[in-house]
C-alpha positions in Angstrom: -5.9 12.1 -13.2 -6.3 11.0 -17.0 -6.7 6.5 -16.4 -4.2 6.7 -19.2 -2.0 8.0 -17.0 -2.3 5.8 -14.1 0.4 2.9 -13.3 -1.1 -0.7 -13.5 -1.7 -1.5 -9.8 -3.7 2.0 -10.0 -5.8 1.5 -12.9 -6.5 -2.2 -12.1 -7.3 -1.6 -8.4 -10.9 -3.3 -7.9 -13.7 -0.9 -7.4 -16.2 -3.9 -6.8 -16.5 -7.4 -5.2 -16.7 -9.2 -8.4 -13.7 -7.6 -9.4 -11.4 -8.6 -6.6 -9.4 -11.6 -6.2 -10.4 -13.0 -2.8 -9.5 -16.2 -1.5 -13.2 -18.0 -0.7 -13.3 -17.7 3.0 -12.7 -13.9 3.0 -15.5 -13.2 0.4 -17.9 -15.3 2.3 -17.8 -13.0 5.5 -19.3 -10.3 3.5 -22.1 -11.8 1.3 -24.5 -9.8 3.3 -22.2 -6.7 4.0 -20.8 -5.3 7.3 -22.3 -6.0 10.3 -19.3 -6.1 12.7 -16.2 -3.9 13.0 -13.4 -5.9 11.3 -9.6 -5.7 11.4 -8.0 -6.7 8.2 -4.5 -8.1 8.4 -1.8 -9.7 6.5 1.0 -9.0 3.8 1.7 -6.5 1.8 -0.3 -6.3 -1.6 -3.3 -8.8 -0.7 -6.2 -6.2 -1.2 -7.0 -5.5 2.3 -7.4 -1.6 1.3 -9.2 -2.2 -1.9 -12.2 -4.5 0.2 -12.6 -2.0 2.6 -13.1 0.9 0.4 -15.5 -1.2 -1.7 -17.5 -2.1 1.7 -17.9 1.4 2.8 -18.8 3.1 -0.2 -16.1 4.8 -1.5 -16.9 4.0 -4.9 -20.8 3.6 -5.1 -21.0 6.6 -2.7 -24.2 5.1 -1.2 -22.8 5.4 2.8 -21.5 7.7 5.3 -17.9 7.0 5.8 -14.5 8.2 6.4 -11.0 7.3 5.4 -7.7 8.0 7.4 -4.3 7.0 6.5 -2.9 6.0 9.7 0.4 5.9 8.5 0.1 9.7 7.7 -2.3 10.7 10.7 -1.0 9.1 14.0 -2.0 11.7 16.2 -4.8 11.1 18.7 -6.2 14.5 17.9 -7.4 12.9 14.4 -9.6 10.8 16.8 -10.8 13.1 18.8 -11.6 16.1 16.4 -12.2 14.3 12.7 -13.2 11.1 13.7 -15.3 12.1 16.7 -17.1 14.8 14.6 -17.9 12.3 11.6 -19.5 10.3 14.1 -21.7 12.7 16.0 -22.2 15.1 12.8 -22.1 13.8 9.6 -25.7 12.8 8.6 -26.8 9.2 6.8 -26.8 9.3 3.3 -29.8 9.8 1.3 -30.4 6.5 0.7 -30.9 6.3 4.5 -28.3 3.6 4.9 -28.5 2.9 8.9 -24.6 2.6 9.4 -21.5 4.8 9.1 -18.3 3.5 8.4 -15.0 4.6 9.7 -11.8 3.0 7.8 -8.3 3.2 9.4 -5.7 2.0 6.8 -2.0 1.2 8.3 -3.5 1.4 11.8 -0.5 -0.1 13.1 1.3 3.0 12.7 -1.2 4.7 15.5 0.4 4.7 19.1 -1.3 2.9 21.9 -2.6 5.8 23.5 -4.5 6.2 20.6 -5.9 2.7 20.3 -7.1 2.8 24.0 -9.2 6.1 23.2 -10.6 4.0 19.9 -11.6 1.2 22.2 -14.0 3.9 24.1 -15.3 5.5 20.6 -15.9 1.6 19.3 -18.5 1.6 22.4 -19.9 4.8 22.1 -20.9 4.5 18.5 -21.5 0.9 18.7 -25.4 0.6 17.4 -24.7 3.3 14.4 -20.6 3.2 13.1 -18.7 0.2 12.0 -15.0 0.5 11.9 -12.4 -1.3 9.5 -8.9 -1.7 10.4 -6.4 -2.6 8.1 -3.0 -3.3 9.0 0.3 -5.6 7.6 1.5 -5.9 11.2 -1.3 -7.6 13.4 1.0 -7.9 16.3 0.8 -4.4 16.5 -2.6 -3.8 17.2 -3.7 -4.0 21.2 -5.5 -7.0 22.5 -8.0 -4.7 23.7 -9.1 -3.7 19.9 -8.6 -7.2 18.5 -11.4 -8.2 21.6 -13.7 -6.2 19.5 -13.3 -6.7 16.1 -13.4 -9.7 13.7 -9.8 -10.7 12.5 -9.5 -11.7 8.7 -6.5 -13.2 7.6 -5.7 -12.2 4.0 -2.7 -14.8 3.9 -3.1 -18.0 2.9 -3.8 -20.6 5.2 -3.4 -23.5 3.6 -1.9 -25.1 0.2 -5.1 -25.3 -1.1 -5.9 -21.4 -0.8 -2.1 -20.6 -2.1 -2.9 -22.6 -5.7 -6.5 -21.0 -5.9 -5.0 -17.5 -5.6 -1.9 -17.8 -7.8 -4.9 -19.4 -10.7 -6.6 -16.1 -9.9 -4.2 -13.8 -10.3 -2.9 -15.6 -13.4 -6.2 -15.4 -14.8 -6.6 -11.8 -14.1 -3.9 -10.9 -15.5 -3.8 -13.3 -18.7 -7.2 -13.1 -19.5 -8.0 -9.2 -18.4 -4.9 -7.1 -17.7 -2.6 -8.3 -20.5 -5.1 -8.0 -23.4 -6.4 -4.8 -22.5 -3.1 -2.9 -22.1 -1.6 -5.0 -25.2 1.1 -6.6 -23.1 2.4 -9.8 -24.9 3.9 -11.8 -21.7 4.6 -15.8 -22.2 3.0 -18.1 -20.0 6.6 -19.0 -18.3 7.0 -15.0 -17.6 4.1 -14.5 -15.8 4.1 -17.2 -13.5 8.0 -16.4 -12.7 6.7 -13.1 -11.8 3.8 -14.2 -9.9 6.0 -16.6 -7.8 8.6 -13.9 -7.1 6.1 -11.3 -5.8 3.3 -14.0 -4.1 1.0 -12.7 -2.8 1.5 -9.4 -3.5 -0.8 -8.4 -6.2 0.1 -5.3 -6.4 3.8 -5.8 -6.3 2.9 -8.4 -9.1 1.5 -5.6 -10.9 4.5 -3.1 -10.7 6.6 -5.9 -11.9 4.5 -6.5 -15.0 4.9 -3.0 -15.4 8.3 -3.4 -15.2 8.1 -6.1 -17.9 6.3 -3.8 -20.2 8.4 -0.7 -20.1 11.7 -3.0 -20.4 10.5 -6.2 -21.8 12.4 -8.1 -19.3 10.7 -10.1 -16.1 13.4 -10.3 -14.0 12.7 -7.9 -11.0 16.0 -5.8 -11.5 15.3 -4.2 -14.5 14.5 -1.0 -13.5 14.1 1.5 -16.6 16.2 4.1 -17.0 13.1 6.6 -17.0 12.4 5.2 -13.4 16.2 5.6 -12.2 16.2 9.4 -13.2 12.3 10.1 -11.7 14.3 8.4 -8.6 16.8 11.2 -8.8 14.9 14.1 -9.6 12.7 13.2 -7.1 16.0 13.5 -4.5 17.0 17.1 -5.7 13.2 18.8 -6.4 12.3 20.9 -3.2 8.8 20.8 -4.5 8.4 17.7 -3.7 6.8 16.7 -0.4 6.4 13.7 1.9 2.8 12.3 0.9 4.1 12.3 -2.9 7.3 10.8 -2.5 5.6 8.4 -0.5 3.1 7.6 -3.2 6.2 7.3 -5.8 8.1 5.1 -4.2 4.8 2.9 -3.1 3.9 2.8 -6.8 7.1 2.1 -8.3 9.2 -0.2 -5.6 6.5 -1.1 -2.9 8.1 -2.8 0.4 9.4 -5.9 -1.5 11.7 -3.9 -3.7 13.3 -1.4 -1.3 16.3 -3.5 -1.8 16.3 -2.7 -5.4 15.6 1.3 -5.3 18.7 1.3 -2.5 21.0 -0.3 -5.0 20.0 1.8 -7.4 21.4 5.1 -5.2 24.5 3.6 -5.3 27.1 3.8 -8.3 24.0 4.3 -11.1 22.9 7.6 -8.8 26.8 8.6 -8.2 27.0 8.8 -12.0 24.2 10.6 -12.5 25.1 13.3 -10.0 28.5 13.4 -11.4 26.6 13.9 -14.8 24.1 16.3 -13.8 24.6 17.6 -10.6 28.1 18.4 -10.5 27.7 21.2 -7.8 26.7 18.5 -5.6 29.8 16.3 -6.0 31.2 17.2 -2.8 28.4 15.2 -0.8 28.9 11.9 -2.3 30.6 10.6 0.5 27.9 11.8 3.0 25.6 10.1 0.1 28.0 6.7 0.6 28.0 6.8 4.3 24.3 7.5 4.6 23.8 4.1 2.2 26.2 1.6 3.9 24.8 2.9 7.4 20.9 2.3 6.3 21.4 -0.5 4.0 22.5 -2.9 7.2 19.3 -2.1 8.5 16.9 -3.4 5.7 17.0 -7.2 6.9 15.8 -6.1 10.3 13.4 -3.4 9.5 9.8 -3.9 10.3 8.8 -1.8 7.5 11.3 -1.6 4.4 8.9 2.0 3.4 9.6 3.4 6.2 13.8 2.7 6.2 13.2 3.8 2.1 11.7 7.0 2.9 14.3 7.5 5.6 17.4 7.1 3.0 15.4 9.7 0.7 14.5 12.1 3.3 18.4 12.0 4.5 19.6 12.2 0.9 17.2 15.6 0.2 18.7 17.2 3.6 22.1 17.1 1.7 21.1 17.7 -2.0 18.5 20.7 -1.3 
């Protein structure tokens, strides 16, 4: 993919420890590399996945590793086949690095049976494999798994850490990203965006992208093109689950699902009347889905899952 076409949060995803925005206590854990099994937990967009990829050698290609997106691959069969085959048969790299790595991203989605079986894998391969798990919901990880991992909290644990992280995010955007992307944003607007999205750095860059596209720092200023891209995804039968998931994560994220829902209300109705007149008879069904699902937003453990559910129900009617 041409780097010019990447969204800001993708383009500026760190590839090295030096480029990462990390609280000092987190960085200190990895001064000598990865010598334990780790659980990275905390809020959305705090750098858990990026750090894991750096540590397993995804960008340097100097280690043997496997990365599993556990929100998409939740079956225990993934553990019994793909991961087990990797642990048993994949050779060490030419650099003779002594350890292989298994990275389970968004592991709060895996079942209790999967987690029970994982404990046996950790014991079986303890001399040759290190496991890294990321999760937004540490309470969904079993005590048996947690007892075998070093747990690292990516959320701020003090006012000093919060000040440090906000300052580093500000410097990264103002000193590097804004000049490189030719984004002219005032100190006031940038601080406002950081405070609204903190500690979500990915969400902050999504807001910066929106500022670049619209010239506004308000969270609800969604561009006309983005709205139409969302509407077209709903009506395009060639879109698969993974591509839609990527689109929602890239453009809204968990913190802006409420905004996504809002532009599926009157704006979507007006677009459908204008562009998809053959579906006007379905407007009552769309309205019912929104009214039914919207009330669940405040209690949803994962807004992305709720958002994907709404899109899926719309697509069932539209396509």
